[in-house]
C-alpha positions in Angstrom: -10.2 -80.7 93.6 -8.7 -83.8 95.7 -5.9 -83.8 97.4 -3.5 -87.0 96.7 -0.4 -86.9 99.1 1.4 -83.5 97.6 0.2 -84.0 94.3 -3.0 -81.9 94.1 -5.1 -82.8 90.8 -7.3 -79.9 89.1 -10.1 -81.5 86.4 -12.0 -78.1 84.6 -15.3 -78.1 84.5 -16.5 -79.7 87.8 -15.4 -83.2 86.8 -13.4 -85.5 89.0 -10.4 -87.2 88.4 -9.8 -90.2 86.3 -11.3 -93.6 87.6 -13.2 -91.4 90.5 -16.3 -93.5 89.8 -19.3 -95.5 87.6 -21.3 -92.6 87.0 -17.6 -90.7 85.8 -18.7 -89.5 81.7 -16.2 -89.2 79.6 -17.8 -86.6 77.2 -17.2 -82.9 75.7 -19.2 -80.3 77.3 -21.1 -77.7 75.3 -18.6 -75.1 75.7 -16.0 -77.5 74.3 -18.0 -78.3 71.4 -18.7 -74.8 70.4 -14.7 -73.5 71.2 -14.1 -76.6 68.7 -16.4 -75.4 65.6 -15.8 -71.6 66.1 -11.9 -72.8 65.1 -12.9 -75.2 62.6 -15.3 -72.2 60.9 -12.4 -69.8 60.8 -9.9 -72.3 59.2 -12.3 -72.9 56.4 -13.2 -69.1 56.2 -9.1 -68.5 56.2 -8.6 -71.4 54.0 -11.3 -70.4 51.5 -9.7 -66.8 51.4 -7.0 -68.0 50.6 -7.6 -70.0 47.7 -10.0 -67.3 46.0 -7.0 -64.9 46.4 -4.6 -67.4 44.9 -7.2 -68.1 41.7 -7.3 -64.0 41.0 -3.6 -64.4 41.0 -3.1 -67.2 38.9 -5.4 -65.4 36.6 -3.2 -62.0 36.5 -0.1 -64.3 36.1 -1.6 -65.8 33.3 -2.9 -62.8 31.7 0.8 -60.6 31.9 2.2 -63.6 30.3 -0.2 -63.7 27.3 0.5 -59.9 27.6 4.8 -60.5 27.9 4.6 -63.3 24.8 2.5 -61.1 22.7 4.7 -58.2 23.2 8.1 -59.8 22.6 6.3 -60.9 19.4 5.5 -57.5 17.9 8.6 -56.4 18.6 10.4 -59.1 17.4 8.4 -57.9 14.2 9.5 -54.6 13.9 13.1 -55.3 14.6 13.3 -58.3 11.6 11.5 -55.5 8.8 8.5 -57.5 9.0 6.0 -54.7 10.4 7.1 -51.1 9.4 8.4 -49.3 12.9 5.6 -46.7 12.6 3.1 -45.2 15.6 0.4 -47.0 15.9 -2.4 -46.5 19.2 -4.7 -49.2 20.7 -4.9 -51.8 17.3 -6.2 -54.7 18.2 -4.5 -57.9 17.1 -5.5 -60.5 14.5 -7.4 -63.8 16.3 -4.5 -65.8 14.9 -1.6 -64.1 16.9 -3.3 -64.6 20.8 -2.8 -68.0 22.9 -6.0 -68.5 22.7 -8.8 -66.9 20.0 -11.4 -67.7 22.6 -10.3 -65.4 24.9 -13.6 -62.8 25.8 -11.1 -60.1 26.5 -9.3 -58.6 23.0 -5.9 -57.7 23.5 -4.5 -54.0 21.9 -1.2 -52.9 20.8 0.4 -49.3 20.3 3.5 -48.7 19.1 5.9 -45.5 20.3 8.8 -44.2 18.8 11.4 -42.3 20.1 14.4 -39.9 19.1 17.8 -41.2 20.9 20.9 -39.1 22.3 22.7 -41.6 19.5 22.8 -40.5 15.8 21.0 -43.2 13.6 19.2 -44.7 16.8 16.0 -44.8 18.0 13.5 -46.2 21.0 10.6 -48.6 19.8 8.4 -48.9 22.7 5.9 -51.5 22.3 2.7 -51.7 24.8 0.5 -54.8 25.1 -2.7 -54.0 26.8 -6.2 -55.8 27.4 -8.9 -54.1 25.7 -10.9 -52.8 28.6 -11.8 -50.3 30.1 -9.5 -48.4 33.2 -11.3 -49.4 35.9 -11.1 -52.8 35.6 -7.3 -52.6 35.8 -6.1 -54.4 32.6 -2.8 -56.3 32.2 -0.3 -54.0 30.5 3.0 -55.0 29.5 6.0 -52.3 27.9 9.0 -53.8 25.7 11.2 -50.8 24.5 14.4 -52.2 22.2 16.7 -49.6 20.4 16.7 -50.4 16.8 18.4 -48.9 13.7 16.8 -45.9 12.6 14.8 -47.4 8.8 14.8 -43.5 7.5 18.8 -43.4 7.5 20.5 -45.2 4.7 23.9 -46.0 6.6 27.0 -46.4 4.9 28.3 -49.5 4.6 32.1 -50.6 3.3 31.3 -54.3 2.9 28.3 -52.9 0.8 30.6 -50.4 -1.6 33.5 -52.9 -1.7 31.0 -55.8 -3.5 29.6 -53.3 -5.8 33.7 -52.4 -6.8 34.0 -55.8 -7.3 30.9 -56.8 -9.1 31.8 -53.9 -11.4 35.4 -55.3 -11.6 34.0 -58.8 -12.4 31.5 -57.2 -15.4 34.0 -55.0 -17.2 37.0 -57.9 -17.1 34.2 -60.4 -18.8 33.5 -57.3 -21.6 36.9 -56.9 -22.2 37.7 -53.7 -21.1 39.8 -52.4 -18.6 39.4 -49.6 -15.8 43.0 -47.2 -15.5 43.0 -43.9 -13.6 39.1 -43.4 -14.6 39.1 -43.8 -18.0 37.6 -47.1 -20.1 40.0 -48.3 -22.8 38.0 -51.2 -24.8 39.7 -53.8 -26.7 40.6 -57.5 -27.5 42.0 -60.3 -25.6 44.4 -62.3 -27.3 
């Protein structure tokens, strides 16, 4: 400690103040070097762990995105009528259906049909998951959509009206007319 007027200068580690003499060393002490290396090592460990965590979650998000796309694709096939809605369990996808055909982890889908409270509608649940054992925590996506029950024949007024118009047109072109449910044949002048 050096007292100069009313100011007191204190320099840690036994150094004297600035400009104290020709023997004054301006180097870091061993304690300062060890402390700096410890801080550097801890920050590198934290950054490494954050990078590993980010890579793991990026892989999870990539797999979840693929599961959602495959699930939506299979549901669209069912809704459009390309695939008949029937129960299925762990059916593997064809290689051409996958985003990456060289993916070492296969993908499977399941279809579940559930009756609803609404007549003429059924709930179709499509579940897509990785073909992995449960202990490896496979990614899974489920999509549920209500669709008209394909097993029920619906009565469509427009279809019946079109059938009657076609019948009328055919009768007019053959020269017969329909009156009161009976048919009279004749020739047109």
